[in-house]
FISE-672746 format. One record per residue: residue in three letters; x, y, z of N, C-alpha, C in turn. Coordinates in steps of 0.2 Angstrom, whole numbers, padded with zeros to 4 digits, always signed. Example, Ala and Ser with C-alpha at 12.3 -4.5 7.8 and 13.67 -1.06 7.14 Angstrom:
% FISE-672746
ALA+0066-0028+0039+0062-0022+0039+0066-0016+0039SER+0064-0011+0035+0068-0005+0036+0064+0000+0039
END
This chain:
% FISE-672746
MET-0063-0031+0032-0060-0025+0031-0065-0019+0032LYS-0063-0014+0036-0067-0008+0037-0067-0004+0031LEU-0072+0000+0029-0072+0004+0023-0066+0009+0023PRO-0062+0009+0018-0056+0014+0018-0059+0021+0016LYS-0055+0026+0018-0056+0033+0016-0055+0034+0009ALA-0050+0030+0006-0048+0030-0001-0046+0024-0004VAL-0048+0023-0010-0046+0017-0014-0042+0020-0020LEU-0036+0017-0021-0032+0018-0026-0032+0013-0031LEU-0033+0015-0038-0034+0010-0043-0029+0011-0048ASP-0027+0005-0051-0023+0005-0057-0028+0006-0062ARG-0026+0009-0068-0030+0010-0073-0031+0004-0078ASP-0026+0003-0082-0026-0002-0087-0027-0009-0084GLY-0032-0013-0086-0033-0019-0083-0037-0019-0077VAL-0039-0014-0074-0043-0013-0068-0050-0009-0070ILE-0049-0003-0073-0054+0001-0075-0056+0000-0082ASN-0051-0001-0087-0052-0002-0094-0048-0008-0096PHE-0050-0011-0102-0046-0016-0104-0039-0014-0106ASP-0034-0018-0105-0027-0017-0106-0025-0020-0113SER-0019-0018-0115-0017-0021-0121-0009-0021-0121PRO-0006-0026-0123+0001-0026-0123+0004-0021-0127ASP+0000-0018-0132+0002-0013-0136+0001-0006-0134TYR-0002-0006-0128-0003+0001-0124-0010+0004-0127ILE-0013+0008-0123-0019+0011-0125-0016+0018-0127LEU-0017+0019-0134-0014+0025-0137-0018+0030-0140SER-0025+0029-0139-0030+0034-0141-0036+0033-0137PRO-0040+0038-0138-0047+0038-0134-0051+0032-0137GLU-0050+0031-0143-0054+0025-0147-0052+0019-0144GLN-0046+0018-0142-0044+0011-0139-0046+0010-0132TRP-0048+0016-0128-0050+0015-0121-0057+0012-0121LYS-0057+0006-0118-0064+0003-0117-0064+0001-0110PRO-0070+0003-0107-0070+0001-0100-0072-0007-0099ILE-0069-0010-0094-0071-0016-0092-0078-0016-0089PRO-0083-0020-0091-0090-0020-0089-0090-0020-0081GLY-0094-0015-0079-0095-0015-0072-0090-0010-0068SER-0085-0009-0071-0079-0005-0068-0082+0002-0066LEU-0085+0006-0071-0087+0012-0070-0092+0013-0065GLU-0097+0008-0065-0102+0008-0060-0099+0007-0053ALA-0094+0003-0053-0091+0001-0046-0088+0008-0043ILE-0085+0012-0048-0082+0018-0045-0088+0023-0043GLY-0093+0022-0046-0099+0026-0044-0101+0024-0037LYS-0101+0017-0036-0103+0015-0029-0098+0017-0024LEU-0092+0017-0025-0087+0020-0021-0088+0027-0019THR-0089+0031-0024-0091+0038-0023-0097+0039-0019LYS-0102+0035-0020-0109+0036-0016-0107+0034-0009ALA-0103+0029-0008-0101+0027-0001-0097+0032+0003GLY-0095+0037-0001-0090+0042+0002-0083+0040+0002VAL-0081+0036-0002-0074+0034-0003-0071+0038-0008ALA-0065+0041-0007-0061+0045-0012-0058+0040-0016VAL-0058+0041-0023-0055+0036-0028-0049+0040-0031ALA-0044+0037-0032-0038+0040-0036-0035+0034-0040ILE-0032+0037-0046-0029+0032-0051-0022+0033-0050CYS-0018+0027-0050-0011+0027-0049-0009+0022-0055SER-0006+0025-0060-0005+0021-0066+0002+0023-0070ASN+0005+0018-0071+0011+0018-0076+0009+0020-0083GLN+0012+0025-0086+0010+0026-0093+0016+0027-0097SER+0020+0022-0098+0027+0023-0101+0026+0024-0108ALA+0020+0024-0111+0019+0026-0118+0021+0033-0119LEU+0020+0037-0114+0022+0044-0115+0030+0045-0115GLY+0033+0041-0111+0041+0042-0111+0044+0038-0117ARG+0040+0034-0119+0043+0030-0125+0042+0034-0132GLY+0038+0039-0131+0036+0043-0137+0031+0040-0142MET+0027+0036-0139+0022+0032-0143+0015+0036-0142MET+0015+0041-0138+0009+0045-0137+0011+0052-0134ASP+0008+0057-0136+0009+0064-0133+0005+0065-0127GLU+0006+0071-0123+0002+0073-0117-0005+0074-0119GLU-0006+0078-0125-0013+0079-0127-0017+0073-0128THR-0014+0068-0131-0018+0062-0132-0020+0059-0126PHE-0015+0059-0121-0016+0056-0114-0021+0060-0111ARG-0021+0066-0111-0027+0070-0108-0034+0069-0111ASN-0034+0067-0118-0040+0066-0121-0043+0059-0119ILE-0038+0054-0118-0040+0047-0116-0043+0048-0109HIS-0040+0052-0104-0042+0053-0098-0049+0057-0098ALA-0050+0062-0102-0056+0066-0103-0062+0061-0104LYS-0061+0056-0109-0066+0051-0111-0067+0047-0105MET-0062+0045-0101-0063+0040-0095-0067+0044-0090MET-0065+0050-0088-0068+0054-0083-0075+0056-0085LEU-0077+0057-0091-0084+0058-0093-0088+0052-0092ALA-0085+0046-0094-0089+0040-0093-0090+0038-0086ILE-0085+0040-0081-0086+0038-0074-0091+0043-0071GLU-0091+0049-0073-0096+0054-0071-0103+0052-0073GLU-0103+0050-0079-0110+0048-0081-0113+0042-0077ARG-0108+0038-0073-0110+0033-0069-0110+0035-0061HIS-0110+0042-0060-0110+0045-0054-0104+0044-0050GLY-0099+0043-0053-0092+0042-0050-0088+0048-0050GLU-0083+0048-0046-0078+0054-0046-0071+0051-0045ILE-0067+0054-0049-0060+0053-0047-0057+0059-0044ALA-0054+0058-0038-0052+0064-0034-0045+0066-0036HIS-0041+0061-0038-0034+0062-0040-0032+0057-0045VAL-0027+0059-0050-0024+0055-0054-0017+0056-0054ALA-0013+0051-0052-0006+0051-0052-0003+0046-0057TYR+0001+0048-0062+0004+0044-0067+0011+0045-0068CYS+0014+0039-0070+0021+0039-0071+0022+0039-0079PRO+0025+0044-0082+0026+0044-0089+0033+0041-0091HIS+0037+0038-0086+0043+0036-0088+0043+0029-0090GLY+0049+0027-0094+0049+0020-0096+0053+0016-0091PRO+0053+0009-0092+0056+0005-0087+0063+0006-0086ASP+0067+0009-0090+0074+0010-0089+0076+0017-0087ASP+0071+0021-0086+0072+0028-0083+0072+0028-0076VAL+0076+0032-0073+0077+0033-0066+0072+0038-0063CYS+0067+0035-0059+0062+0039-0056+0060+0036-0050GLU+0056+0040-0046+0053+0037-0040+0046+0035-0040CYS+0043+0036-0046+0036+0036-0047+0034+0029-0050ARG+0038+0026-0054+0035+0020-0058+0035+0014-0054LYS+0028+0012-0054+0027+0006-0050+0032+0000-0053PRO+0035-0004-0048+0033-0005-0041+0036-0001-0036LEU+0039+0005-0038+0041+0010-0033+0034+0013-0030PRO+0034+0016-0024+0028+0018-0021+0026+0025-0023GLY+0030+0029-0027+0029+0036-0028+0022+0038-0029LEU+0018+0034-0034+0012+0036-0036+0007+0035-0030LEU+0008+0030-0026+0003+0029-0021+0004+0034-0015GLU+0011+0036-0014+0012+0041-0009+0009+0048-0011GLU+0010+0050-0018+0007+0056-0020+0000+0056-0019SER-0004+0051-0021-0011+0050-0020-0013+0051-0013MET-0010+0047-0008-0011+0048-0001-0011+0055+0001VAL-0005+0058-0001-0004+0065+0001-0010+0070-0001ALA-0011+0069-0008-0017+0073-0011-0023+0072-0008LEU-0025+0066-0006-0031+0064-0003-0031+0065+0005ASN-0025+0066+0008-0024+0067+0015-0027+0061+0019VAL-0024+0055+0017-0026+0049+0020-0019+0045+0022SER-0020+0041+0027-0014+0037+0029-0015+0030+0025ALA-0009+0026+0026-0009+0020+0023-0015+0015+0026ALA-0016+0016+0032-0021+0012+0036-0028+0014+0034ASP-0029+0019+0031-0036+0021+0028-0036+0021+0021THR-0032+0017+0018-0031+0016+0010-0032+0009+0008LEU-0034+0008+0002-0034+0001-0001-0032+0002-0008MET-0027-0002-0010-0025-0002-0017-0029-0008-0021ILE-0031-0007-0027-0034-0012-0031-0030-0012-0038GLY-0027-0018-0039-0023-0018-0045-0023-0025-0048ASP-0020-0025-0054-0020-0032-0058-0013-0034-0059SER-0008-0031-0056-0001-0034-0058+0003-0034-0052ILE+0008-0038-0052+0013-0039-0047+0016-0032-0045ARG+0017-0027-0050+0019-0021-0048+0015-0017-0044ASP+0008-0018-0045+0003-0014-0040+0004-0017-0033VAL+0005-0023-0032+0005-0027-0026+0012-0024-0022GLN+0017-0024-0026+0024-0022-0023+0024-0015-0021ALA+0021-0011-0025+0020-0003-0023+0016-0003-0017ALA+0010-0006-0016+0006-0006-0010+0010-0009-0004HIS+0013-0014-0005+0017-0017+0000+0023-0013+0003ALA+0026-0009-0002+0031-0004+0000+0029+0001+0005VAL+0023+0003+0005+0020+0008+0009+0015+0006+0014ARG+0015-0001+0015+0010-0004+0019+0003-0003+0018VAL+0001-0002+0012-0006-0001+0010-0009-0008+0008PRO-0015-0010+0011-0018-0016+0009-0019-0016+0002CYS-0019-0022-0001-0020-0022-0009-0024-0028-0010TRP-0029-0027-0015-0033-0032-0018-0031-0033-0025LEU-0032-0039-0027-0030-0041-0034-0036-0042-0038VAL-0036-0040-0044-0041-0042-0049-0038-0045-0055GLN-0042-0050-0058-0039-0054-0063-0042-0052-0070SER-0043-0045-0071-0046-0043-0077-0041-0040-0082GLY-0034-0040-0080-0029-0038-0084-0027-0043-0089TYR-0022-0041-0093-0020-0046-0099-0015-0050-0097GLY-0012-0050-0091-0006-0054-0089-0008-0061-0087ASP-0003-0065-0086-0004-0072-0084-0007-0072-0077ALA-0013-0072-0076-0016-0072-0069-0014-0076-0064GLU-0012-0082-0066-0010-0087-0061-0003-0085-0058LYS+0002-0083-0063+0008-0081-0061+0008-0075-0057ILE+0004-0070-0059+0003-0064-0055+0001-0066-0048LEU-0004-0070-0047-0006-0072-0041-0001-0075-0037GLN+0003-0080-0039+0008-0083-0036+0013-0078-0033LYS+0015-0074-0037+0020-0068-0035+0017-0064-0030SER+0011-0062-0031+0008-0058-0026+0007-0061-0019ARG+0005-0068-0019+0004-0071-0013+0011-0072-0009ALA+0017-0072-0013+0023-0072-0009+0024-0066-0005LEU+0022-0060-0007+0022-0054-0003+0016-0053+0002MET+0010-0055+0000+0004-0054+0004+0001-0061+0003PRO+0002-0065+0008-0001-0072+0007-0008-0072+0007ASP-0012-0067+0011-0019-0067+0011-0022-0062+0007ILE-0019-0060+0001-0022-0055-0003-0028-0058-0006PRO-0033-0054-0005-0040-0056-0008-0039-0055-0016VAL-0043-0059-0020-0042-0060-0027-0050-0060-0029PHE-0051-0056-0034-0058-0055-0037-0057-0055-0045PRO-0062-0057-0048-0062-0057-0056-0061-0050-0059ASP-0064-0045-0056-0064-0039-0058-0065-0033-0053LEU-0065-0027-0055-0066-0022-0050-0073-0022-0047ALA-0078-0023-0052-0085-0023-0049-0086-0028-0043ALA-0083-0034-0044-0083-0039-0039-0080-0037-0032ALA-0074-0034-0033-0070-0031-0028-0074-0026-0024VAL-0077-0021-0027-0081-0016-0024-0087-0019-0021ASP-0090-0024-0024-0096-0027-0021-0094-0030-0014ALA-0088-0033-0014-0086-0037-0008-0084-0031-0003LEU-0081-0026-0005-0079-0021+0000-0085-0017+0003LEU-0090-0016-0001-0096-0013+0002-0101-0017+0005ALA-0100-0024+0005-0105-0029+0008-0105-0028+0015
END
């Protein structure tokens, strides 16, 4: 694959450890080893990086906007300390039963990010850890790579992902995916 102009990343399970109970405070936000450095490598290579993340804890009333901003402030500082930059953050605050166009597997977050970064699907790569990420990328014809650092059933996610994208590349984590992309 040629080097994309933009890489869209899911947050929980790709950049930071995920939890079935959600990430509800800055203290709970813990980066996956190597993920912040990987974003730094993308930035150094001239690739724009955006985050596309479902954050239904907001819509469920489990977290307020200020706490969400504080979590992201901690994340952004940690990324900047590793010489990385996030060019855009797109997130869906809605719950799974809400009607919206942004919650993955719908492609709204990816579309928003591509517009914000002024890139086409052909110049973009999505890296995620769930079938929702793969489905959203598939819907807008964005290539997708899968990392197995999320908390879900990795084998089940892989089987469902391969049904949509038979040749989807799979990596243990973001660091390995970025190393392969930049090789």
